[in-house]
Legacy VTK file of the C-alpha trace (Angstrom):
# vtk DataFile Version 3.0
C-alpha trace
ASCII
DATASET POLYDATA
POINTS 438 float
19.102 4.149 23.061
16.947 6.400 25.056
13.222 5.878 26.077
10.542 8.029 24.453
7.481 9.185 25.952
4.242 7.440 24.617
1.862 9.485 22.799
-1.096 8.378 21.425
-1.801 10.632 18.780
-2.136 10.185 14.988
-1.780 13.564 14.055
-0.111 16.399 16.201
-3.013 18.360 17.744
-0.941 21.672 16.779
-1.213 20.602 13.147
-4.904 19.891 13.426
-5.509 23.219 14.908
-3.871 24.931 12.135
-4.950 22.585 9.070
-8.317 21.613 10.124
-9.657 22.403 6.610
-7.058 20.411 4.588
-7.302 17.343 6.954
-11.209 17.555 6.424
-10.627 17.811 2.593
-8.113 14.716 2.744
-10.671 12.499 4.737
-13.243 13.373 2.278
-10.841 12.103 -0.474
-10.688 8.707 1.586
-14.462 8.620 1.497
-14.671 9.748 5.108
-16.887 12.457 6.422
-14.278 13.888 8.651
-15.965 17.586 9.303
-17.904 16.518 12.683
-14.831 14.511 14.031
-12.704 17.230 13.659
-14.806 19.703 14.914
-15.334 17.657 18.140
-11.591 17.329 18.353
-11.226 21.140 18.052
-13.832 21.571 20.683
-12.562 19.338 23.385
-9.019 20.508 22.637
-10.140 24.155 23.305
-12.212 23.113 26.305
-9.256 21.197 27.912
-6.705 24.250 27.126
-9.194 26.361 28.911
-9.051 24.188 31.879
-5.498 24.097 32.079
-5.399 27.905 31.964
-7.816 28.186 34.534
-5.987 25.592 36.596
-2.699 27.533 36.426
-4.543 30.907 37.323
-5.977 28.711 40.432
-2.636 27.393 41.371
-0.793 30.719 41.072
-3.883 32.318 43.540
-3.257 29.692 46.046
0.418 30.252 45.736
-0.195 34.186 46.206
-2.398 33.186 49.233
0.358 30.926 50.835
2.693 33.704 50.521
0.185 36.170 52.394
-0.568 33.689 55.070
3.474 33.532 55.829
3.554 37.318 56.076
0.340 37.430 58.353
1.748 34.848 60.529
5.237 36.467 60.653
3.488 39.644 61.774
1.276 37.659 64.305
-1.810 38.395 62.233
-4.581 35.806 62.010
-4.791 34.259 58.681
-7.845 31.950 58.900
-9.907 33.538 56.074
-6.755 33.049 53.617
-6.527 29.546 54.841
-10.395 29.136 54.030
-9.931 30.560 50.580
-6.742 28.393 50.295
-8.830 25.093 50.768
-11.537 26.168 48.585
-8.834 26.798 45.609
-7.734 23.373 46.343
-10.889 21.679 45.909
-11.438 23.799 42.560
-8.195 22.614 41.497
-9.054 19.033 42.162
-12.536 19.551 40.022
-10.533 21.254 37.363
-7.925 18.558 36.887
-10.693 15.867 36.888
-12.411 17.453 34.318
-8.970 18.203 32.133
-8.565 14.079 32.325
-11.954 13.678 31.213
-11.492 16.136 28.328
-7.801 14.433 27.878
-9.430 10.930 27.634
-12.349 11.942 25.166
-9.840 13.868 22.985
-7.250 11.043 22.731
-9.941 8.572 21.689
-11.284 10.764 19.001
-7.517 11.419 17.887
-7.111 7.405 17.281
-10.398 7.590 14.948
-8.733 10.092 12.849
-7.257 8.322 9.600
-4.000 9.285 8.144
-3.903 11.968 5.482
-2.544 11.029 1.969
0.569 12.078 0.486
0.146 14.853 -2.651
0.785 12.305 -5.032
-1.818 9.896 -4.529
-4.363 9.727 -7.113
-7.830 10.942 -6.017
-10.546 8.450 -6.385
-13.525 6.865 -4.821
-12.499 3.258 -5.089
-10.322 0.277 -6.463
-11.507 0.971 -9.810
-9.829 4.015 -9.910
-6.516 2.755 -8.593
-3.646 3.389 -11.113
-1.792 0.412 -12.856
2.165 1.244 -12.677
3.659 -2.007 -13.745
2.846 -5.260 -15.531
5.322 -8.288 -15.515
4.617 -11.424 -17.650
1.762 -12.647 -19.757
-1.273 -14.773 -18.647
-0.802 -18.470 -19.672
-3.037 -19.322 -22.891
-4.503 -22.789 -21.505
-5.625 -25.579 -24.247
-7.942 -26.713 -21.150
-10.017 -24.954 -18.915
-8.183 -23.856 -15.733
-9.568 -24.857 -12.481
-9.595 -22.740 -9.388
-7.052 -23.821 -6.966
-9.299 -25.317 -4.394
-10.488 -27.991 -6.866
-6.638 -28.570 -7.906
-5.763 -28.849 -4.380
-8.752 -31.460 -3.264
-7.913 -33.337 -6.432
-4.295 -33.677 -5.432
-5.140 -34.530 -1.869
-3.224 -31.525 -0.688
-5.821 -29.309 0.522
-8.647 -30.569 3.169
-11.587 -28.237 3.720
-13.845 -31.066 5.261
-11.263 -31.653 7.938
-10.524 -28.085 8.845
-14.442 -27.511 8.942
-14.715 -30.587 11.481
-12.031 -28.925 13.680
-12.439 -25.472 13.366
-15.362 -24.394 11.151
-15.742 -22.623 7.989
-12.882 -20.426 6.397
-10.148 -22.710 7.729
-8.068 -25.359 5.683
-5.674 -28.254 6.406
-2.488 -28.651 4.376
-1.373 -32.339 4.014
1.645 -33.935 2.237
3.151 -31.898 -0.529
0.969 -29.250 0.098
2.272 -28.845 3.782
5.851 -29.016 2.191
4.943 -26.343 -0.479
3.813 -24.013 2.302
6.946 -24.331 4.295
8.878 -24.180 1.052
7.552 -20.883 0.304
8.060 -19.535 3.862
11.776 -20.480 3.599
12.122 -19.101 -0.076
11.008 -15.819 0.811
12.607 -15.452 4.109
15.889 -16.452 2.273
15.588 -14.048 -0.539
14.611 -10.829 1.400
17.545 -11.619 4.287
20.192 -12.718 2.153
19.385 -10.652 -1.208
17.644 -7.650 0.288
19.232 -7.065 3.541
16.430 -7.431 5.887
16.874 -9.150 9.571
14.696 -11.840 10.318
12.502 -11.897 13.299
10.182 -14.417 14.583
7.806 -12.542 16.792
5.056 -13.453 19.397
1.429 -14.191 17.878
-0.218 -12.513 20.692
0.312 -9.181 21.711
-1.093 -6.474 24.194
-3.728 -3.739 23.191
-0.828 -1.313 23.261
0.803 -3.209 20.463
-2.536 -3.170 18.555
-3.058 0.484 19.064
0.293 1.323 18.290
0.274 -0.171 14.854
-3.232 1.327 14.072
-5.276 -1.423 14.543
-7.124 -0.661 17.519
-9.699 0.613 18.186
-10.669 0.750 14.309
-10.266 -2.892 13.331
-11.316 -4.444 16.741
-14.179 -6.496 14.899
-11.692 -7.990 12.617
-9.423 -9.140 15.317
-9.391 -12.033 17.776
-9.018 -11.190 21.336
-8.139 -13.566 24.470
-10.824 -13.541 26.961
-9.971 -12.015 30.465
-6.447 -11.185 29.169
-4.901 -8.046 27.809
-3.987 -10.191 24.714
-4.808 -10.203 21.093
-3.835 -12.738 18.060
-1.988 -10.644 15.535
-3.582 -10.005 11.999
-0.211 -9.545 10.839
3.423 -9.537 11.824
3.492 -5.612 11.305
1.930 -5.466 14.767
4.490 -7.074 16.991
7.405 -6.125 14.604
6.245 -2.142 14.910
6.213 -2.671 18.708
9.804 -3.821 18.823
10.903 -0.464 18.993
7.719 1.506 20.843
8.658 4.166 23.625
12.219 4.225 22.052
14.333 6.827 20.656
16.828 5.280 17.819
20.192 6.469 16.759
20.321 8.054 13.204
23.002 5.830 12.622
20.730 2.806 13.162
18.448 3.941 10.273
16.923 2.391 8.375
15.938 -0.802 9.983
14.578 -3.491 7.927
12.962 -6.439 9.462
11.447 -9.448 7.425
9.193 -11.714 10.010
7.496 -14.801 9.381
4.363 -15.430 11.476
0.858 -17.137 11.133
-1.858 -14.220 11.054
-5.539 -14.397 12.275
-8.756 -12.244 11.341
-12.170 -12.538 11.810
-12.987 -11.170 8.448
-15.840 -9.578 10.030
-16.577 -7.067 7.053
-16.207 -9.791 4.410
-19.084 -11.845 4.525
-20.213 -13.720 1.105
-16.527 -12.591 -0.411
-14.201 -15.545 -1.289
-16.237 -17.995 0.769
-14.319 -21.031 -1.223
-10.941 -21.621 -1.259
-7.664 -20.099 0.679
-8.156 -16.405 -0.368
-9.992 -14.986 2.553
-9.772 -17.216 5.664
-9.286 -16.731 9.159
-5.732 -18.159 9.702
-2.911 -17.948 7.322
0.842 -17.737 6.912
2.482 -14.485 5.726
6.045 -13.137 5.344
5.836 -9.223 6.618
8.451 -6.556 5.512
8.850 -3.723 8.167
10.799 -0.504 7.843
11.856 2.223 10.187
13.562 5.057 8.502
13.858 8.918 8.647
11.302 11.206 7.115
13.252 12.390 4.138
14.156 8.827 3.070
10.656 7.029 3.775
9.349 7.454 -0.308
12.583 6.201 -1.724
12.175 3.247 0.890
8.719 2.754 -0.349
9.772 2.217 -3.896
12.581 -0.278 -2.321
9.831 -2.004 -0.507
7.674 -2.269 -3.284
10.555 -3.845 -5.668
11.431 -6.535 -2.851
7.797 -7.688 -2.559
7.572 -7.914 -6.560
10.877 -9.629 -6.723
9.187 -12.630 -5.208
6.782 -12.933 -8.029
9.316 -12.284 -10.605
11.110 -15.324 -9.221
8.291 -17.261 -9.025
7.659 -16.395 -12.655
4.003 -15.519 -11.728
2.183 -12.970 -14.046
1.556 -9.990 -11.932
0.667 -6.286 -12.282
1.049 -3.391 -9.450
-1.241 -0.666 -8.656
-1.007 2.518 -6.794
-4.006 3.000 -4.587
-6.310 6.008 -4.993
-7.328 7.753 -1.863
-10.696 5.783 -1.984
-9.018 2.655 -1.427
-6.225 3.925 0.503
-7.431 2.581 3.730
-7.114 4.075 7.295
-3.272 3.936 8.060
-1.396 4.857 4.877
-0.068 7.935 3.506
0.607 6.239 -0.030
0.553 2.702 -1.193
0.955 0.183 -3.831
-0.666 -2.988 -4.278
1.139 -6.084 -6.255
-1.685 -8.094 -7.527
-1.095 -11.870 -8.976
-2.771 -13.338 -12.012
-5.651 -15.872 -11.044
-6.505 -17.841 -14.105
-9.657 -19.495 -12.773
-11.020 -15.669 -12.223
-9.537 -14.174 -15.104
-8.285 -11.240 -13.050
-5.419 -9.879 -10.955
-5.762 -10.471 -6.800
-3.881 -8.493 -4.227
-0.901 -10.454 -2.792
0.673 -7.619 -1.166
0.124 -4.067 -0.013
3.160 -2.079 0.406
2.460 1.229 2.369
4.148 4.224 3.907
2.531 5.401 7.166
4.835 8.251 7.619
4.738 9.111 11.338
1.184 7.750 11.803
2.309 4.492 13.790
5.477 6.446 15.411
2.997 8.948 17.021
1.036 6.152 18.356
3.991 4.027 19.530
6.298 6.655 20.367
9.137 5.694 17.993
11.565 8.562 17.371
15.241 9.029 16.272
17.647 11.937 16.840
18.454 13.506 13.503
22.270 14.600 12.713
23.098 18.113 11.844
25.826 18.703 9.079
28.354 18.408 12.038
27.224 15.069 13.112
25.685 16.625 16.415
22.612 14.769 17.331
19.510 17.334 17.482
15.861 17.109 19.189
14.076 13.780 18.696
11.530 13.343 15.885
9.422 10.670 14.858
10.405 7.959 12.433
8.483 6.986 9.387
7.345 3.330 9.221
6.501 1.351 6.302
5.370 -2.183 5.672
4.306 -4.629 3.286
3.873 -8.285 2.466
6.550 -9.987 1.234
4.246 -12.208 0.398
1.088 -13.703 1.763
2.079 -17.379 1.396
-1.451 -18.711 1.066
-2.306 -16.483 -1.859
1.150 -17.250 -3.357
0.503 -20.870 -2.685
-3.110 -20.814 -4.426
-1.508 -18.727 -7.481
1.064 -21.391 -8.210
-1.646 -24.127 -7.987
-3.389 -22.197 -10.759
-0.817 -20.848 -12.932
1.121 -24.031 -12.989
-1.573 -26.418 -13.562
-1.360 -28.994 -15.989
-4.264 -30.748 -18.168
-3.538 -34.229 -16.521
-4.368 -32.599 -12.973
-0.543 -32.212 -12.070
1.009 -28.930 -11.108
4.601 -27.886 -12.195
6.701 -26.490 -9.487
8.286 -23.199 -9.893
12.149 -23.822 -10.786
12.992 -21.552 -7.717
11.430 -23.609 -5.057
12.608 -27.225 -6.153
15.804 -26.978 -4.013
13.231 -26.637 -1.156
11.501 -29.457 -2.091
14.345 -31.895 -2.623
14.239 -31.616 -6.304
10.722 -32.098 -7.019
9.415 -30.935 -10.069
5.550 -31.737 -10.270
2.692 -32.329 -7.570
0.658 -35.294 -9.183
LINES 1 439
438 0 1 2 3 4 5 6 7 8 9 10 11 12 13 14 15 16 17 18 19 20 21 22 23 24 25 26 27 28 29 30 31 32 33 34 35 36 37 38 39 40 41 42 43 44 45 46 47 48 49 50 51 52 53 54 55 56 57 58 59 60 61 62 63 64 65 66 67 68 69 70 71 72 73 74 75 76 77 78 79 80 81 82 83 84 85 86 87 88 89 90 91 92 93 94 95 96 97 98 99 100 101 102 103 104 105 106 107 108 109 110 111 112 113 114 115 116 117 118 119 120 121 122 123 124 125 126 127 128 129 130 131 132 133 134 135 136 137 138 139 140 141 142 143 144 145 146 147 148 149 150 151 152 153 154 155 156 157 158 159 160 161 162 163 164 165 166 167 168 169 170 171 172 173 174 175 176 177 178 179 180 181 182 183 184 185 186 187 188 189 190 191 192 193 194 195 196 197 198 199 200 201 202 203 204 205 206 207 208 209 210 211 212 213 214 215 216 217 218 219 220 221 222 223 224 225 226 227 228 229 230 231 232 233 234 235 236 237 238 239 240 241 242 243 244 245 246 247 248 249 250 251 252 253 254 255 256 257 258 259 260 261 262 263 264 265 266 267 268 269 270 271 272 273 274 275 276 277 278 279 280 281 282 283 284 285 286 287 288 289 290 291 292 293 294 295 296 297 298 299 300 301 302 303 304 305 306 307 308 309 310 311 312 313 314 315 316 317 318 319 320 321 322 323 324 325 326 327 328 329 330 331 332 333 334 335 336 337 338 339 340 341 342 343 344 345 346 347 348 349 350 351 352 353 354 355 356 357 358 359 360 361 362 363 364 365 366 367 368 369 370 371 372 373 374 375 376 377 378 379 380 381 382 383 384 385 386 387 388 389 390 391 392 393 394 395 396 397 398 399 400 401 402 403 404 405 406 407 408 409 410 411 412 413 414 415 416 417 418 419 420 421 422 423 424 425 426 427 428 429 430 431 432 433 434 435 436 437
């Protein structure tokens, strides 16, 4: 396995130069006014290239002078004037290189702010209300009583404790007790077993603290810094999802084509400050600062990545099918697509207390967005099996699933009139045969 040189670009600068209008249009479809951003990128790029040309010309002049100095000295002639000019050129080169580094730093910073462009098949729309439903499975249950929200069910059963969590950590945390802690653990084991034993993923247990380079490579920094937790005085961040460390597993690497696709399933606790969600889902465990998740991450070839996206989506949906939870899957329109994805699907599970579907996974194809930032390449093989020039892989990820939201959906969809909750049949072996929480 070879090492790859790090490039912190979302899009290749040559592609931006040749497709500035197209990129601006795509950003507008995502609700981003990118005209000024792209203009600034092109201006910095031109300035940097102009400096490189001047620098090369200065170096050539200095080399020519060195040759003239050598000839004069060989002939016993004075070369002081040429030496003085050579020193002047050296100072000019130092200044040019400093300016070029400054331009490059500014350019790289702007490139990191450019969202990914969307795939041509993505529906154009302004927001989530224009997402397109592509699948619906199961029928929401007709209750002969008023269904309670998951947080009330959990508190009545004594398995969810928000007061204790607030005393320990503050708002938007919760403590699981007794059968609640066992149910959470059962869900983690169940999901990992399905994905590793039936879907062919390799299980990974990654660190929950990562360097800034890993956060940048995955596309979290700098865009989403305010939603992440940083360790004071250290270059370490708490992960918002296992996608970050798992993607970084292959940073700065050139993979063999025979290795692809690589598929990982990773359980991890996740941490998000939810800085941009003030007032949303303030009760319950839908939107909290710490939660558990099983994440699915793919590394694959560009020609195989959209087939992989459909498989990734199906793998996530399988968990909902096995748990017999009503759900639908929507394809995200451009306005709801987000910063990193070229195309994405959101499986959404039914919540009776809210009489609506809520996101429980997001399955995305990032194409080469993360691979460029993380420098993850592979060597494609020609028809004779000969390895070619390295190219960027495509990366994909999806929740398989978010544990807390699955936990909440089970409480709500399987609740009974007497306050008990029926355990989905596939989870009972993980709970010692327990059939109900009561």
